VOTI-140698 format. One record per atom (N, C-alpha, C): residue number from 1; residue in three letters; x, y, z. Coordinates in steps of 0.2 Angstrom, whole numbers, always signed. Atoms other than C-alpha are relative to their C-alpha. Example, Ala and Ser with C-alpha at 12.3 -4.5 7.8 and 13.67 -1.06 7.14 Angstrom:
2
+-----+-----+-------+-------+-------+
|   i |  aa |     x |     y |     z |
+-----+-----+-------+-------+-------+
|   1 | ALA |    +4 |    -6 |    +0 |
|   1 | ALA |   +62 |   -22 |   +39 |
|   1 | ALA |    +4 |    +6 |    +0 |
|   2 | SER |    -4 |    -6 |    -1 |
|   2 | SER |   +68 |    -5 |   +36 |
|   2 | SER |    -4 |    +5 |    +3 |
+-----+-----+-------+-------+-------+
//
This chain:
184
+-----+-----+-------+-------+-------+
|   i |  aa |     x |     y |     z |
+-----+-----+-------+-------+-------+
|   1 | MET |    +3 |    -6 |    +0 |
|   1 | MET |    +1 |    +0 |    +0 |
|   1 | MET |    +3 |    +6 |    +0 |
|   2 | ASP |    -4 |    -5 |    -1 |
|   2 | ASP |    +7 |   +16 |    -4 |
|   2 | ASP |    -2 |    +6 |    +5 |
|   3 | ALA |    +1 |    -5 |    -6 |
|   3 | ALA |    +8 |   +31 |    +8 |
|   3 | ALA |    -6 |    +4 |    -2 |
|   4 | LEU |    +5 |    -4 |    +1 |
|   4 | LEU |    -6 |   +41 |    +0 |
|   4 | LEU |    -7 |    -5 |    +0 |
|   5 | SER |    +6 |    +4 |    +0 |
|   5 | SER |   -18 |   +27 |    -2 |
|   5 | SER |    -2 |    -2 |    +8 |
|   6 | LEU |    +2 |    +2 |    -7 |
|   6 | LEU |   -15 |   +22 |   +17 |
|   6 | LEU |    -4 |    +8 |    +3 |
|   7 | LEU |    +2 |    -6 |    -3 |
|   7 | LEU |   -18 |   +40 |   +22 |
|   7 | LEU |    -7 |    +1 |    -2 |
|   8 | LEU |    +6 |    -1 |    +3 |
|   8 | LEU |   -34 |   +42 |   +11 |
|   8 | LEU |    -6 |    -6 |    +2 |
|   9 | LYS |    +4 |    +6 |    -2 |
|   9 | LYS |   -41 |   +24 |   +16 |
|   9 | LYS |    +0 |    -3 |    +8 |
|  10 | ARG |    +0 |    +2 |    -6 |
|  10 | ARG |   -37 |   +22 |   +34 |
|  10 | ARG |    -6 |    +2 |    +3 |
|  11 | GLN |    +6 |    -2 |    -4 |
|  11 | GLN |   -52 |   +21 |   +45 |
|  11 | GLN |    +0 |    -4 |    +7 |
|  12 | SER |    +1 |    +4 |    -6 |
|  12 | SER |   -57 |   +15 |   +62 |
|  12 | SER |    -4 |    -5 |    +0 |
|  13 | TYR |    +5 |    +7 |    -1 |
|  13 | TYR |   -64 |    -2 |   +66 |
|  13 | TYR |    +0 |    -3 |    +6 |
|  14 | ASN |    +1 |    +1 |    -7 |
|  14 | ASN |   -70 |    -8 |   +82 |
|  14 | ASN |    -1 |    -9 |    +1 |
|  15 | GLN |    +3 |    +7 |    -1 |
|  15 | GLN |   -75 |   -27 |   +78 |
|  15 | GLN |    +8 |    -4 |    -1 |
|  16 | LEU |    -8 |    +2 |    +1 |
|  16 | LEU |   -57 |   -34 |   +82 |
|  16 | LEU |    +0 |    -7 |    +3 |
|  17 | THR |    -1 |    +6 |    -4 |
|  17 | THR |   -51 |   -52 |   +86 |
|  17 | THR |    +8 |    -1 |    -1 |
|  18 | GLU |    -7 |    +2 |    +2 |
|  18 | GLU |   -34 |   -61 |   +86 |
|  18 | GLU |    +1 |    -2 |    -8 |
|  19 | PRO |    -6 |    -1 |    -3 |
|  19 | PRO |   -21 |   -61 |   +79 |
|  19 | PRO |    +0 |    +8 |    +2 |
|  20 | ALA |    -2 |    -7 |    -1 |
|  20 | ALA |   -15 |   -44 |   +86 |
|  20 | ALA |    +8 |    +1 |    -2 |
|  21 | PRO |    -8 |    -1 |    +2 |
|  21 | PRO |    +2 |   -36 |   +81 |
|  21 | PRO |    +4 |    -3 |    +4 |
|  22 | GLU |    -6 |    +2 |    -4 |
|  22 | GLU |   +17 |   -44 |   +88 |
|  22 | GLU |    +6 |    +0 |    -4 |
|  23 | GLY |    -6 |    +0 |    +2 |
|  23 | GLY |   +35 |   -45 |   +86 |
|  23 | GLY |    +2 |    +6 |    -6 |
|  24 | ILE |    -3 |    -6 |    +4 |
|  24 | ILE |   +43 |   -34 |   +71 |
|  24 | ILE |    -7 |    +5 |    -2 |
|  25 | CYS |    +6 |    -4 |    +2 |
|  25 | CYS |   +24 |   -28 |   +66 |
|  25 | CYS |    -1 |    +5 |    +7 |
|  26 | LEU |    +1 |    -4 |    -6 |
|  26 | LEU |   +22 |   -22 |   +85 |
|  26 | LEU |    +6 |    +5 |    +1 |
|  27 | GLU |    -5 |    -5 |    -1 |
|  27 | GLU |   +39 |   -14 |   +85 |
|  27 | GLU |    +0 |    +6 |    -6 |
|  28 | ASN |    +1 |    -6 |    +4 |
|  28 | ASN |   +35 |    -5 |   +69 |
|  28 | ASN |    -5 |    +5 |    +2 |
|  29 | ILE |    +6 |    -5 |    -2 |
|  29 | ILE |   +19 |    +2 |   +77 |
|  29 | ILE |    +3 |    +4 |    +6 |
|  30 | LEU |    -3 |    -3 |    -5 |
|  30 | LEU |   +28 |    +7 |   +91 |
|  30 | LEU |    +6 |    +5 |    -2 |
|  31 | GLN |    -5 |    -4 |    +2 |
|  31 | GLN |   +42 |   +15 |   +82 |
|  31 | GLN |    -3 |    +6 |    -4 |
|  32 | ALA |    +5 |    -5 |    +3 |
|  32 | ALA |   +29 |   +25 |   +71 |
|  32 | ALA |    -1 |    +4 |    +5 |
|  33 | GLY |    +2 |    -5 |    -5 |
|  33 | GLY |   +24 |   +32 |   +87 |
|  33 | GLY |    +5 |    +5 |    +3 |
|  34 | VAL |    -6 |    -5 |    -3 |
|  34 | VAL |   +41 |   +40 |   +91 |
|  34 | VAL |    +3 |    +4 |    -5 |
|  35 | THR |    -2 |    -3 |    +5 |
|  35 | THR |   +44 |   +46 |   +74 |
|  35 | THR |    -4 |    +6 |    -3 |
|  36 | VAL |    +4 |    -4 |    +2 |
|  36 | VAL |   +31 |   +60 |   +74 |
|  36 | VAL |    +3 |    +7 |    +3 |
|  37 | PRO |    -3 |    -7 |    -2 |
|  37 | PRO |   +35 |   +80 |   +75 |
|  37 | PRO |    +1 |    +0 |    +8 |
|  38 | ASP |    -3 |    -2 |    -7 |
|  38 | ASP |   +43 |   +84 |   +91 |
|  38 | ASP |    +4 |    +6 |    +2 |
|  39 | HIS |    -3 |    -6 |    +0 |
|  39 | HIS |   +46 |  +102 |   +93 |
|  39 | HIS |    +5 |    +0 |    +7 |
|  40 | GLY |    -4 |    -2 |    -5 |
|  40 | GLY |   +60 |  +105 |  +105 |
|  40 | GLY |    +3 |    -7 |    +1 |
|  41 | GLY |    -2 |    +7 |    -2 |
|  41 | GLY |   +65 |   +85 |  +106 |
|  41 | GLY |    -2 |    -2 |    +7 |
|  42 | LEU |    +2 |    +2 |    -7 |
|  42 | LEU |   +55 |   +83 |  +122 |
|  42 | LEU |    -2 |    -7 |    +0 |
|  43 | THR |    +3 |    +7 |    +0 |
|  43 | THR |   +48 |   +66 |  +116 |
|  43 | THR |    -5 |    +0 |    +6 |
|  44 | PRO |    +6 |    -1 |    -5 |
|  44 | PRO |   +32 |   +71 |  +127 |
|  44 | PRO |    -5 |    -7 |    -2 |
|  45 | TRP |    +5 |    +6 |    +1 |
|  45 | TRP |   +25 |   +53 |  +125 |
|  45 | TRP |    +3 |    -6 |    +3 |
|  46 | ARG |    -3 |    +7 |    -2 |
|  46 | ARG |   +26 |   +35 |  +132 |
|  46 | ARG |    -8 |    -4 |    -2 |
|  47 | PHE |    +4 |    +6 |    +2 |
|  47 | PHE |   +16 |   +19 |  +128 |
|  47 | PHE |    +0 |    -6 |    +5 |
|  48 | ILE |    +1 |    +5 |    -4 |
|  48 | ILE |    +9 |    +6 |  +139 |
|  48 | ILE |    -4 |    -5 |    -4 |
|  49 | VAL |    +2 |    +4 |    +5 |
|  49 | VAL |    +5 |   -10 |  +129 |
|  49 | VAL |    -3 |    -6 |    +5 |
|  50 | PHE |    +4 |    +5 |    -3 |
|  50 | PHE |    -9 |   -22 |  +136 |
|  50 | PHE |    -2 |    -6 |    -4 |
|  51 | ARG |    +2 |    +6 |    +5 |
|  51 | ARG |   -11 |   -40 |  +129 |
|  51 | ARG |    -1 |    -6 |    +6 |
|  52 | GLY |    +1 |    +5 |    -5 |
|  52 | GLY |   -17 |   -56 |  +138 |
|  52 | GLY |    -3 |    +1 |    +6 |
|  53 | GLN |    +3 |    -1 |    -7 |
|  53 | GLN |   -19 |   -56 |  +157 |
|  53 | GLN |    +1 |    +8 |    +2 |
|  54 | ALA |    -1 |    -7 |    -2 |
|  54 | ALA |   -14 |   -37 |  +157 |
|  54 | ALA |    -6 |    +3 |    -2 |
|  55 | LEU |    +5 |    -4 |    +1 |
|  55 | LEU |   -30 |   -33 |  +148 |
|  55 | LEU |    -5 |    -1 |    +6 |
|  56 | ASP |    +4 |    +2 |    -7 |
|  56 | ASP |   -40 |   -41 |  +163 |
|  56 | ASP |    +2 |    +4 |    +5 |
|  57 | ASP |    -2 |    -5 |    -5 |
|  57 | ASP |   -30 |   -30 |  +174 |
|  57 | ASP |    -2 |    +7 |    -1 |
|  58 | LEU |    +2 |    -8 |    +2 |
|  58 | LEU |   -33 |   -14 |  +165 |
|  58 | LEU |    -8 |    -1 |    +1 |
|  59 | GLY |    +8 |    +0 |    -1 |
|  59 | GLY |   -53 |   -20 |  +165 |
|  59 | GLY |    +0 |    +1 |    +8 |
|  60 | GLU |    +0 |    -2 |    -6 |
|  60 | GLU |   -50 |   -21 |  +184 |
|  60 | GLU |    +1 |    +7 |    +2 |
|  61 | ILE |    -2 |    -7 |    -1 |
|  61 | ILE |   -43 |    -4 |  +185 |
|  61 | ILE |    -7 |    +4 |    -2 |
|  62 | TYR |    +7 |    -4 |    +3 |
|  62 | TYR |   -59 |    +2 |  +174 |
|  62 | TYR |    -4 |    -1 |    +6 |
|  63 | ALA |    +5 |    +1 |    -5 |
|  63 | ALA |   -70 |    -7 |  +186 |
|  63 | ALA |    -1 |    +3 |    +7 |
|  64 | GLU |    -1 |    -4 |    -6 |
|  64 | GLU |   -63 |    +1 |  +201 |
|  64 | GLU |    -1 |    +6 |    +0 |
|  65 | ALA |    +2 |    -7 |    +2 |
|  65 | ALA |   -65 |   +18 |  +193 |
|  65 | ALA |    -7 |    +1 |    +1 |
|  66 | ARG |    +6 |    -1 |    +0 |
|  66 | ARG |   -82 |   +15 |  +190 |
|  66 | ARG |    -4 |    -2 |    +7 |
|  67 | GLU |    +3 |    +0 |    -6 |
|  67 | GLU |   -86 |    +9 |  +207 |
|  67 | GLU |    +0 |    +5 |    +4 |
|  68 | ALA |    -1 |    -5 |    -3 |
|  68 | ALA |   -78 |   +23 |  +214 |
|  68 | ALA |    -4 |    +6 |    -1 |
|  69 | GLN |    +5 |    -5 |    +2 |
|  69 | GLN |   -90 |   +34 |  +204 |
|  69 | GLN |    -6 |    -1 |    +2 |
|  70 | GLY |    +8 |    +2 |    -3 |
|  70 | GLY |  -105 |   +25 |  +212 |
|  70 | GLY |    -3 |    -4 |    -6 |
|  71 | ALA |    +5 |    +4 |    +5 |
|  71 | ALA |  -110 |   +16 |  +196 |
|  71 | ALA |    -3 |    -6 |    +2 |
|  72 | ASP |    +5 |    +6 |    -1 |
|  72 | ASP |  -122 |    +2 |  +196 |
|  72 | ASP |    +4 |    -7 |    -3 |
|  73 | CYS |    -3 |    +7 |    +1 |
|  73 | CYS |  -117 |   -17 |  +194 |
|  73 | CYS |    +2 |    -1 |    -8 |
|  74 | GLU |    -1 |    +0 |    +7 |
|  74 | GLU |  -120 |   -16 |  +175 |
|  74 | GLU |    +5 |    +4 |    -3 |
|  75 | LYS |    -5 |    -5 |    +2 |
|  75 | LYS |  -109 |    -1 |  +172 |
|  75 | LYS |    +7 |    -2 |    +2 |
|  76 | ILE |    -7 |    +2 |    -2 |
|  76 | ILE |   -95 |    -8 |  +182 |
|  76 | ILE |    +1 |    -7 |    -4 |
|  77 | SER |    -2 |    +6 |    +4 |
|  77 | SER |   -96 |   -25 |  +173 |
|  77 | SER |    +2 |    +3 |    -7 |
|  78 | LYS |    -2 |    -2 |    +8 |
|  78 | LYS |   -95 |   -16 |  +156 |
|  78 | LYS |    +6 |    +3 |    +0 |
|  79 | ALA |    -7 |    -2 |    +0 |
|  79 | ALA |   -80 |    -7 |  +161 |
|  79 | ALA |    +5 |    -5 |    +0 |
|  80 | ARG |    -5 |    +6 |    -2 |
|  80 | ARG |   -72 |   -23 |  +167 |
|  80 | ARG |    +2 |    -3 |    -7 |
|  81 | ASN |    -2 |    +4 |    +7 |
|  81 | ASN |   -74 |   -30 |  +149 |
|  81 | ASN |    +1 |    +5 |    -5 |
|  82 | MET |    -2 |    -4 |    +5 |
|  82 | MET |   -70 |   -14 |  +140 |
|  82 | MET |    +7 |    -2 |    -3 |
|  83 | PRO |    -7 |    +1 |    +3 |
|  83 | PRO |   -51 |   -19 |  +137 |
|  83 | PRO |    +0 |    -7 |    -4 |
|  84 | LEU |    +0 |    +7 |    +4 |
|  84 | LEU |   -57 |   -36 |  +130 |
|  84 | LEU |    -3 |    +0 |    -6 |
|  85 | ARG |    +3 |    -2 |    +7 |
|  85 | ARG |   -65 |   -28 |  +115 |
|  85 | ARG |    +7 |    -1 |    -6 |
|  86 | ALA |    -6 |    +0 |    +6 |
|  86 | ALA |   -47 |   -30 |  +106 |
|  86 | ALA |    +5 |    -5 |    +3 |
|  87 | PRO |    -6 |    +5 |    -3 |
|  87 | PRO |   -33 |   -43 |  +109 |
|  87 | PRO |    +7 |    +5 |    +1 |
|  88 | LEU |    -5 |    -5 |    -2 |
|  88 | LEU |   -21 |   -28 |  +110 |
|  88 | LEU |    -2 |    +7 |    +2 |
|  89 | VAL |    +1 |    -7 |    -1 |
|  89 | VAL |   -22 |   -11 |  +118 |
|  89 | VAL |    +6 |    +4 |    +2 |
|  90 | ILE |    -7 |    -4 |    -3 |
|  90 | ILE |    -9 |    +3 |  +120 |
|  90 | ILE |    -3 |    +5 |    +2 |
|  91 | ALA |    +1 |    -6 |    -4 |
|  91 | ALA |   -12 |   +17 |  +131 |
|  91 | ALA |    +6 |    +5 |    -3 |
|  92 | ILE |    -5 |    -5 |    +2 |
|  92 | ILE |    -4 |   +33 |  +124 |
|  92 | ILE |    +0 |    +5 |    +5 |
|  93 | ILE |    -2 |    -5 |    -4 |
|  93 | ILE |    +3 |   +44 |  +137 |
|  93 | ILE |    +3 |    +6 |    -2 |
|  94 | ALA |    -4 |    -7 |    +1 |
|  94 | ALA |    +7 |   +63 |  +135 |
|  94 | ALA |    +4 |    +1 |    +6 |
|  95 | ASP |    -4 |    +0 |    -6 |
|  95 | ASP |   +22 |   +63 |  +146 |
|  95 | ASP |    +3 |    +8 |    -1 |
|  96 | VAL |    -2 |    -7 |    -1 |
|  96 | VAL |   +22 |   +82 |  +149 |
|  96 | VAL |    +6 |    +2 |    +2 |
|  97 | LYS |    -5 |    -3 |    -3 |
|  97 | LYS |   +38 |   +90 |  +151 |
|  97 | LYS |    -1 |    +8 |    +2 |
|  98 | ASP |    -1 |    -8 |    -1 |
|  98 | ASP |   +41 |  +107 |  +160 |
|  98 | ASP |    +5 |    +3 |    -4 |
|  99 | SER |    -4 |    -3 |    +5 |
|  99 | SER |   +47 |  +118 |  +146 |
|  99 | SER |    -1 |    +7 |    +0 |
| 100 | PRO |    +1 |    -7 |    +2 |
| 100 | PRO |   +49 |  +137 |  +145 |
| 100 | PRO |    -1 |    +1 |    -7 |
| 101 | LYS |    +0 |    -1 |    +6 |
| 101 | LYS |   +49 |  +135 |  +127 |
| 101 | LYS |    -6 |    -3 |    -4 |
| 102 | ILE |    +4 |    +5 |    +3 |
| 102 | ILE |   +37 |  +121 |  +122 |
| 102 | ILE |    -7 |    +0 |    +4 |
| 103 | PRO |    +6 |    +0 |    -3 |
| 103 | PRO |   +19 |  +124 |  +127 |
| 103 | PRO |    -3 |    -7 |    +2 |
| 104 | ARG |    +3 |    +6 |    -1 |
| 104 | ARG |    +9 |  +110 |  +136 |
| 104 | ARG |    -4 |    -3 |    -7 |
| 105 | LEU |    +6 |    +3 |    +5 |
| 105 | LEU |    -4 |  +110 |  +122 |
| 105 | LEU |    +5 |    -2 |    -7 |
| 106 | GLU |    -5 |    +3 |    +5 |
| 106 | GLU |   +11 |  +106 |  +109 |
| 106 | GLU |    +2 |    -7 |    +2 |
| 107 | GLN |    -4 |    +8 |    -2 |
| 107 | GLN |   +17 |   +91 |  +119 |
| 107 | GLN |    -7 |    -4 |    -1 |
| 108 | LEU |    +6 |    +4 |    +0 |
| 108 | LEU |    -2 |   +85 |  +120 |
| 108 | LEU |    -1 |    -1 |    -8 |
| 109 | VAL |    +2 |    +1 |    +7 |
| 109 | VAL |    -4 |   +87 |  +101 |
| 109 | VAL |    +6 |    -5 |    -4 |
| 110 | ALA |    -5 |    +5 |    +3 |
| 110 | ALA |   +13 |   +77 |   +98 |
| 110 | ALA |    -2 |    -6 |    +2 |
| 111 | ALA |    +3 |    +7 |    -2 |
| 111 | ALA |    +6 |   +63 |  +109 |
| 111 | ALA |    -5 |    -3 |    -5 |
| 112 | GLY |    +6 |    +2 |    +4 |
| 112 | GLY |    -9 |   +63 |   +98 |
| 112 | GLY |    +2 |    -2 |    -6 |
| 113 | CYS |    -4 |    +2 |    +6 |
| 113 | CYS |    +2 |   +62 |   +83 |
| 113 | CYS |    +2 |    -7 |    +1 |
| 114 | SER |    -2 |    +7 |    -1 |
| 114 | SER |    +9 |   +47 |   +90 |
| 114 | SER |    -5 |    -5 |    -1 |
| 115 | ALA |    +5 |    +6 |    +1 |
| 115 | ALA |    -7 |   +38 |   +92 |
| 115 | ALA |    -3 |    +0 |    -7 |
| 116 | GLN |    +2 |    +0 |    +8 |
| 116 | GLN |   -12 |   +43 |   +73 |
| 116 | GLN |    +6 |    -5 |    -3 |
| 117 | ALA |    -5 |    +4 |    +3 |
| 117 | ALA |    +5 |   +36 |   +68 |
| 117 | ALA |    +0 |    -7 |    +1 |
| 118 | MET |    +1 |    +7 |    -3 |
| 118 | MET |    +3 |   +20 |   +78 |
| 118 | MET |    -6 |    -3 |    -4 |
| 119 | GLN |    +5 |    +4 |    +5 |
| 119 | GLN |   -14 |   +17 |   +70 |
| 119 | GLN |    +2 |    -1 |    -7 |
| 120 | MET |    -1 |    +0 |    +7 |
| 120 | MET |    -8 |   +21 |   +53 |
| 120 | MET |    +5 |    -6 |    -1 |
| 121 | ALA |    -5 |    +6 |    -1 |
| 121 | ALA |    +7 |    +8 |   +56 |
| 121 | ALA |    -4 |    -7 |    -1 |
| 122 | ALA |    +4 |    +6 |    +0 |
| 122 | ALA |    -6 |    -5 |   +61 |
| 122 | ALA |    -3 |    -2 |    -7 |
| 123 | PHE |    +3 |    +2 |    +6 |
| 123 | PHE |   -16 |    -3 |   +46 |
| 123 | PHE |    +3 |    -1 |    -6 |
| 124 | ALA |    -4 |    +1 |    +6 |
| 124 | ALA |    -2 |    -2 |   +34 |
| 124 | ALA |    +2 |    -7 |    +0 |
| 125 | GLN |    -3 |    +7 |    -1 |
| 125 | GLN |    +3 |   -20 |   +41 |
| 125 | GLN |    -6 |    -4 |    -1 |
| 126 | GLY |    +6 |    +5 |    +1 |
| 126 | GLY |   -15 |   -27 |   +38 |
| 126 | GLY |    -4 |    -1 |    +6 |
| 127 | TYR |    +4 |    -1 |    -6 |
| 127 | TYR |   -22 |   -23 |   +55 |
| 127 | TYR |    -5 |    +5 |    +0 |
| 128 | GLN |    +5 |    -5 |    -2 |
| 128 | GLN |   -37 |   -14 |   +62 |
| 128 | GLN |    +0 |    +3 |    +6 |
| 129 | GLY |    +1 |    -4 |    -8 |
| 129 | GLY |   -41 |    -2 |   +77 |
| 129 | GLY |    -4 |    +5 |    +0 |
| 130 | ILE |    +3 |    -7 |    -3 |
| 130 | ILE |   -48 |   +11 |   +85 |
| 130 | ILE |    +2 |    +3 |    +6 |
| 131 | TRP |    -4 |    -4 |    -5 |
| 131 | TRP |   -42 |   +25 |   +95 |
| 131 | TRP |    -7 |    +3 |    +4 |
| 132 | ARG |    +5 |    -1 |    -5 |
| 132 | ARG |   -54 |   +27 |  +111 |
| 132 | ARG |    +3 |    +4 |    +5 |
| 133 | THR |    -1 |    -3 |    -6 |
| 133 | THR |   -54 |   +38 |  +125 |
| 133 | THR |    -7 |    -1 |    +5 |
| 134 | GLY |    +5 |    +1 |    -5 |
| 134 | GLY |   -70 |   +41 |  +135 |
| 134 | GLY |    +2 |    +3 |    +7 |
| 135 | ASP |    -1 |    -4 |    -6 |
| 135 | ASP |   -72 |   +48 |  +153 |
| 135 | ASP |    +6 |    -4 |    +4 |
| 136 | LEU |    -6 |    +4 |    -4 |
| 136 | LEU |   -60 |   +34 |  +160 |
| 136 | LEU |    +7 |    +2 |    -2 |
| 137 | ALA |    -5 |    -2 |    +1 |
| 137 | ALA |   -46 |   +41 |  +151 |
| 137 | ALA |    +2 |    +6 |    +3 |
| 138 | TYR |    -2 |    -5 |    -4 |
| 138 | TYR |   -47 |   +56 |  +162 |
| 138 | TYR |    -1 |    +0 |    +8 |
| 139 | ASP |    +1 |    +1 |    -7 |
| 139 | ASP |   -51 |   +47 |  +179 |
| 139 | ASP |    +6 |    +0 |    +3 |
| 140 | ALA |    -5 |    +0 |    -5 |
| 140 | ALA |   -40 |   +50 |  +193 |
| 140 | ALA |    +3 |    -7 |    +2 |
| 141 | HIS |    -2 |    +6 |    -2 |
| 141 | HIS |   -40 |   +32 |  +198 |
| 141 | HIS |    +4 |    -4 |    -5 |
| 142 | VAL |    -5 |    +4 |    +5 |
| 142 | VAL |   -34 |   +25 |  +182 |
| 142 | VAL |    +6 |    +3 |    -2 |
| 143 | LYS |    -6 |    -3 |    +1 |
| 143 | LYS |   -22 |   +38 |  +180 |
| 143 | LYS |    +6 |    -2 |    +5 |
| 144 | LYS |    -2 |    +2 |    -5 |
| 144 | LYS |   -16 |   +33 |  +197 |
| 144 | LYS |    +4 |    -7 |    -1 |
| 145 | GLN |    -2 |    +8 |    +1 |
| 145 | GLN |   -15 |   +14 |  +194 |
| 145 | GLN |    +5 |    -1 |    -6 |
| 146 | LEU |    -4 |    +0 |    +6 |
| 146 | LEU |    -6 |   +18 |  +177 |
| 146 | LEU |    +7 |    +3 |    +2 |
| 147 | LYS |    -6 |    -3 |    -3 |
| 147 | LYS |    +7 |   +27 |  +188 |
| 147 | LYS |    +3 |    +6 |    -5 |
| 148 | LEU |    -2 |    -6 |    +4 |
| 148 | LEU |    +6 |   +43 |  +177 |
| 148 | LEU |    +1 |    +5 |    +6 |
| 149 | LYS |    -3 |    -6 |    -4 |
| 149 | LYS |   +14 |   +59 |  +184 |
| 149 | LYS |    -7 |    +5 |    +0 |
| 150 | GLU |    +5 |    -5 |    +0 |
| 150 | GLU |    +2 |   +74 |  +189 |
| 150 | GLU |    -1 |    +4 |    -6 |
| 151 | ALA |    +0 |    -3 |    +7 |
| 151 | ALA |    +6 |   +83 |  +172 |
| 151 | ALA |    -2 |    -5 |    -5 |
| 152 | ASP |    +1 |    +5 |    +6 |
| 152 | ASP |    +3 |   +67 |  +161 |
| 152 | ASP |    -8 |    +0 |    -1 |
| 153 | GLU |    +7 |    +2 |    +2 |
| 153 | GLU |   -13 |   +64 |  +152 |
| 153 | GLU |    +0 |    -6 |    -5 |
| 154 | ILE |    +2 |    +6 |    +5 |
| 154 | ILE |   -20 |   +49 |  +143 |
| 154 | ILE |    -3 |    +3 |    -6 |
| 155 | ILE |    +2 |    -3 |    +6 |
| 155 | ILE |   -21 |   +54 |  +125 |
| 155 | ILE |    -6 |    -5 |    -3 |
| 156 | GLY |    +6 |    +5 |    +3 |
| 156 | GLY |   -32 |   +38 |  +121 |
| 156 | GLY |    +3 |    -7 |    +1 |
| 157 | PHE |    -3 |    +7 |    +1 |
| 157 | PHE |   -31 |   +19 |  +120 |
| 157 | PHE |    -1 |    -2 |    -7 |
| 158 | LEU |    +0 |    +3 |    +7 |
| 158 | LEU |   -27 |   +11 |  +103 |
| 158 | LEU |    -2 |    -7 |    +1 |
| 159 | TYR |    +2 |    +7 |    +0 |
| 159 | TYR |   -37 |    -5 |  +102 |
| 159 | TYR |    +2 |    -3 |    -6 |
| 160 | LEU |    -2 |    +4 |    +6 |
| 160 | LEU |   -29 |   -16 |   +89 |
| 160 | LEU |    -1 |    -9 |    -1 |
| 161 | GLY |    +1 |    +8 |    +1 |
| 161 | GLY |   -31 |   -34 |   +81 |
| 161 | GLY |    -2 |    +0 |    -7 |
| 162 | THR |    +2 |    +3 |    +7 |
| 162 | THR |   -38 |   -42 |   +65 |
| 162 | THR |    -7 |    +1 |    +0 |
| 163 | ALA |    +8 |    -1 |    +1 |
| 163 | ALA |   -55 |   -37 |   +58 |
| 163 | ALA |    -4 |    -6 |    +0 |
| 164 | LYS |    +5 |    +6 |    +1 |
| 164 | LYS |   -69 |   -50 |   +62 |
| 164 | LYS |    -2 |    -1 |    -6 |
| 165 | SER |    +2 |    +1 |    +7 |
| 165 | SER |   -75 |   -47 |   +45 |
| 165 | SER |    +2 |    +7 |    -4 |
| 166 | GLU |    -3 |    -6 |    +3 |
| 166 | GLU |   -73 |   -34 |   +31 |
| 166 | GLU |    -3 |    +7 |    +2 |
| 167 | PRO |    +4 |    -7 |    -2 |
| 167 | PRO |   -75 |   -16 |   +37 |
| 167 | PRO |    -5 |    +3 |    -5 |
| 168 | PRO |    +3 |    -4 |    +5 |
| 168 | PRO |   -88 |    -6 |   +29 |
| 168 | PRO |    +4 |    +6 |    -2 |
| 169 | VAL |    -4 |    -5 |    +2 |
| 169 | VAL |   -81 |    +8 |   +18 |
| 169 | VAL |    -4 |    +5 |    +3 |
| 170 | LYS |    +3 |    -6 |    -2 |
| 170 | LYS |   -84 |   +25 |   +26 |
| 170 | LYS |    -1 |    +5 |    -4 |
| 171 | THR |    +0 |    -6 |    +5 |
| 171 | THR |   -90 |   +39 |   +16 |
| 171 | THR |    +3 |    +6 |    +4 |
| 172 | ARG |    -3 |    -5 |    -2 |
| 172 | ARG |   -80 |   +54 |   +20 |
| 172 | ARG |    -2 |    +8 |    -3 |
| 173 | LYS |    +2 |    -7 |    +3 |
| 173 | LYS |   -85 |   +73 |   +17 |
| 173 | LYS |    +6 |    +2 |    -3 |
| 174 | PRO |    -4 |    -2 |    +4 |
| 174 | PRO |   -76 |   +82 |    +4 |
| 174 | PRO |    +5 |    +5 |    +4 |
| 175 | ALA |    -4 |    -4 |    -4 |
| 175 | ALA |   -60 |   +92 |   +11 |
| 175 | ALA |    -2 |    +7 |    -2 |
| 176 | ALA |    +1 |    -6 |    +2 |
| 176 | ALA |   -66 |  +107 |    +2 |
| 176 | ALA |    -6 |    +4 |    +5 |
| 177 | GLU |    +4 |    -2 |    -5 |
| 177 | GLU |   -79 |  +109 |   +16 |
| 177 | GLU |    +3 |    +3 |    +6 |
| 178 | PHE |    -4 |    -3 |    -5 |
| 178 | PHE |   -66 |  +113 |   +28 |
| 178 | PHE |    +6 |    +5 |    -1 |
| 179 | VAL |    -5 |    -4 |    +1 |
| 179 | VAL |   -55 |  +124 |   +19 |
| 179 | VAL |    -2 |    +6 |    -2 |
| 180 | GLU |    +1 |    -6 |    +2 |
| 180 | GLU |   -53 |  +142 |   +16 |
| 180 | GLU |    +7 |    +2 |    -3 |
| 181 | TYR |    -7 |    -1 |    +4 |
| 181 | TYR |   -40 |  +149 |    +4 |
| 181 | TYR |    +1 |    +8 |    +1 |
| 182 | TRP |    -1 |    -6 |    -1 |
| 182 | TRP |   -32 |  +165 |    +7 |
| 182 | TRP |    +6 |    +1 |    -6 |
| 183 | LEU |    -6 |    -2 |    +5 |
| 183 | LEU |   -23 |  +171 |    -9 |
| 183 | LEU |    +1 |    +7 |    -3 |
| 184 | GLU |    -2 |    -6 |    +1 |
| 184 | GLU |   -15 |  +185 |   -16 |
| 184 | GLU |    -5 |    +3 |    -6 |
+-----+-----+-------+-------+-------+
//
């Protein structure tokens, strides 16, 4: 797949199963995450990879967070099963650095670029995935259990695997709807 086709055809897909990326494919995905624009060379990102039992552990963290929020049993159970929607989950963390030159927002955007690059690398290698956030990405208990620093943010959770079936082709709005030209 050439680069332009990859950019124009990539889409999120949430019906995922084994196999998940591993070995050199997973290494490529993670490497793509660290090759994004990085003003000042701060490398304001880090990744936590969950597979196997670690997916259950992440589900327990989610369930504990829901319980602390006072959720009912159904919502707690749903939270516990959320990571099991894919055979591999990567948490993308904005590892925000104290910098007089590089604003926090630029560091968050750089970490977001990491998530996008990793999803593109997965897609380029024949895998599917979806970038999810939701309120648990902002939950204090989840952040504490993932050992985040105070300034860190969870940019999202990248769910990756093999499509259970052929993903439907999504229609996209034409770029012209979002562009304004200022010309001489």
